[in-house]
C-alpha positions as CSV (number, residue, x, y, z in Angstrom):
1,M,10.4,48.0,69.8
2,A,10.4,47.7,66.1
3,G,8.4,50.9,65.5
4,A,9.6,53.0,68.4
5,T,11.5,56.2,67.9
6,Q,13.7,58.3,70.2
7,N,11.3,61.2,70.3
8,D,7.7,60.0,70.5
9,D,6.2,63.5,70.4
10,E,7.6,64.8,67.1
11,E,8.0,61.8,64.8
12,M,5.5,59.2,63.4
13,I,6.2,55.5,63.3
14,S,7.6,54.8,59.9
15,A,8.3,51.0,60.1
16,I,5.8,48.3,59.3
17,N,5.9,44.9,61.1
18,V,5.8,42.4,58.2
19,T,5.9,39.2,60.4
20,P,2.1,38.8,60.5
21,L,1.9,39.3,56.8
22,V,4.6,36.6,56.1
23,D,2.8,34.3,58.5
24,I,-0.5,34.6,56.6
25,F,1.2,34.0,53.3
26,L,2.9,30.9,54.6
27,V,-0.4,29.5,55.9
28,L,-2.0,30.2,52.6
29,L,0.9,28.5,50.8
30,I,0.6,25.4,53.0
31,I,-3.2,25.2,52.4
32,F,-2.6,25.5,48.6
33,M,0.0,22.8,48.7
34,V,-2.2,20.4,50.6
35,T,-5.4,20.9,48.5
36,A,-3.4,20.6,45.3
37,N,-2.0,17.3,46.4
38,L,-5.5,16.0,47.1
39,F,-6.6,16.9,43.6
40,I,-3.6,15.2,42.1
41,Q,-4.2,12.0,44.1
42,Q,-7.9,11.9,42.9
43,E,-6.8,12.4,39.3
44,K,-4.2,9.6,39.6
45,K,-7.0,7.2,40.8
46,M,-9.1,8.1,37.8
47,R,-6.3,7.6,35.3
48,E,-5.4,4.1,36.7
49,I,-8.6,2.7,35.5
50,Q,-8.1,1.1,32.0
51,L,-11.0,2.3,29.9
52,T,-11.7,2.8,26.2
53,L,-14.6,5.1,25.6
54,P,-16.9,4.8,22.6
55,T,-17.1,7.8,20.3
56,A,-20.1,10.0,19.6
57,A,-20.5,13.3,17.7
58,S,-22.6,14.8,20.6
59,G,-20.0,14.1,23.2
60,L,-19.7,17.6,24.6
61,V,-19.2,18.3,28.3
62,P,-22.3,19.9,29.8
63,D,-22.1,23.2,31.7
64,N,-23.3,22.3,35.2
65,P,-22.2,23.6,38.6
66,Q,-23.1,20.4,40.5
67,V,-20.5,17.6,40.6
68,P,-22.1,14.4,39.3
69,L,-21.5,10.9,40.5
70,N,-18.8,9.4,38.2
71,V,-19.7,5.7,37.7
72,I,-17.2,3.7,35.7
73,L,-17.3,0.1,34.4
74,D,-13.9,-1.1,33.2
75,R,-13.1,-4.0,30.9
76,Q,-13.1,-6.6,33.7
77,E,-16.6,-5.3,34.7
78,K,-15.3,-3.8,37.9
79,L,-17.5,-0.9,39.1
80,Y,-16.0,2.3,40.3
81,L,-17.5,5.4,41.9
82,D,-15.3,8.6,41.6
83,G,-12.2,6.4,41.0
84,T,-12.7,4.0,44.0
85,E,-13.8,0.4,43.4
86,T,-17.3,-0.1,44.8
87,T,-20.6,-2.0,44.5
88,L,-24.1,-0.9,43.3
89,E,-25.3,-0.9,47.0
90,K,-22.6,1.6,48.0
91,I,-23.5,3.8,45.0
92,G,-27.1,3.7,46.2
93,T,-25.9,4.8,49.6
94,E,-24.0,7.7,48.1
95,I,-27.0,8.7,46.0
96,D,-29.2,8.8,49.2
97,R,-26.5,10.8,51.1
98,R,-26.4,13.4,48.3
99,R,-30.2,13.6,48.2
100,E,-30.3,14.2,51.9
101,S,-27.8,17.0,51.7
102,G,-30.2,18.9,49.6
103,G,-29.4,18.2,46.0
104,D,-30.7,16.4,43.0
105,P,-28.0,13.8,42.3
106,Q,-26.7,13.5,38.8
107,A,-24.5,10.7,37.3
108,V,-22.1,10.2,34.4
109,V,-21.7,6.6,33.4
110,S,-18.4,5.6,31.7
111,A,-18.1,2.1,30.3
112,D,-15.6,0.4,28.1
113,K,-16.9,0.1,24.6
114,D,-16.2,-3.6,24.5
115,L,-18.3,-4.3,27.5
116,S,-21.7,-6.2,27.1
117,W,-24.6,-3.8,26.8
118,G,-26.6,-5.9,29.3
119,R,-24.1,-5.1,32.1
120,I,-24.2,-1.4,31.3
121,T,-28.0,-1.4,31.1
122,R,-28.2,-3.0,34.6
123,V,-26.1,-0.2,36.1
124,I,-28.1,2.5,34.3
125,D,-31.4,0.9,35.4
126,Y,-30.2,0.8,39.0
127,L,-29.3,4.5,38.9
128,K,-32.7,5.3,37.4
129,L,-34.5,3.3,40.1
130,K,-32.5,5.1,42.8
131,G,-33.9,8.4,41.5
132,I,-31.2,9.7,39.2
133,G,-33.1,11.8,36.8
134,N,-30.2,13.5,35.1
135,L,-28.0,10.7,33.7
136,A,-25.3,11.0,31.0
137,V,-23.1,8.5,29.2
138,N,-19.5,9.5,28.8
139,V,-18.1,9.2,25.3
140,E,-15.2,10.5,23.3
141,E,-16.1,13.2,20.8
142,Q,-16.2,12.0,17.2
143,T,-16.0,14.1,14.1
144,I,-18.5,13.3,11.3
145,D,-18.0,14.3,7.7
146,P,-20.9,16.7,6.8
147,S,-21.2,15.2,3.3
148,A,-21.9,11.8,4.8
149,T,-24.8,12.9,7.0
150,G,-28.4,12.7,6.2
151,A,-31.2,14.9,7.5
152,G,-30.9,16.0,11.1
153,G,-27.1,15.4,11.2
154,A,-27.4,11.6,11.5
155,P,-25.1,9.5,9.4
156,A,-26.7,8.7,6.0
157,P,-28.0,5.2,5.5
158,G,-25.2,3.0,4.3
159,A,-22.6,5.7,5.0
160,A,-19.5,4.5,6.8
161,G,-18.9,5.9,10.3
162,A,-15.6,7.3,11.5
163,D,-14.5,3.8,12.5
164,G,-15.2,2.4,9.0
165,T,-18.3,0.4,9.9
166,A,-21.4,0.6,7.8
167,G,-24.6,2.3,8.9
168,A,-28.0,0.7,9.7
169,A,-29.0,0.3,6.1
170,G,-25.9,-1.8,5.4
171,T,-27.2,-4.5,7.7
172,G,-29.9,-5.8,5.4
173,A,-32.7,-5.0,7.8
174,T,-36.0,-4.1,6.1
175,G,-39.0,-2.3,7.4
176,G,-42.4,-4.1,7.5
């Protein structure tokens, strides 16, 4: 035996069997490798979708422990849910499933900035009708020059934005 001695009455066992410890570490290593691979595959799916997000100064990531539904509309108006191409009906089924599992589903909508606003509105309206109360629109963070902002941090009328376009006052619209 690994821990046996010649004289059992006088000496204590001084050897430790490390085989079970090594087995546990190997199992943990395998579990880590498998789960890491799943996360990498999910990230690859998300990066394959060609998308150019619009910019906004309030584009900070919220602190929330729940994982929201990630709804994406790409340039070709293809709809994705968490990186997998889907339909509005399948998104509705996923919302119902999450609600049944005891949660208040949330969603983040990401749409290409060149997409028609009508298509984006239809998706947001569908999510609202399915009971999504907490809905966010994904944008890239934009920096705003503090000297070009008016009261409340909004761009001053006629001030150029970060992309060089004029503000609302530069359009010639007048109030009645």
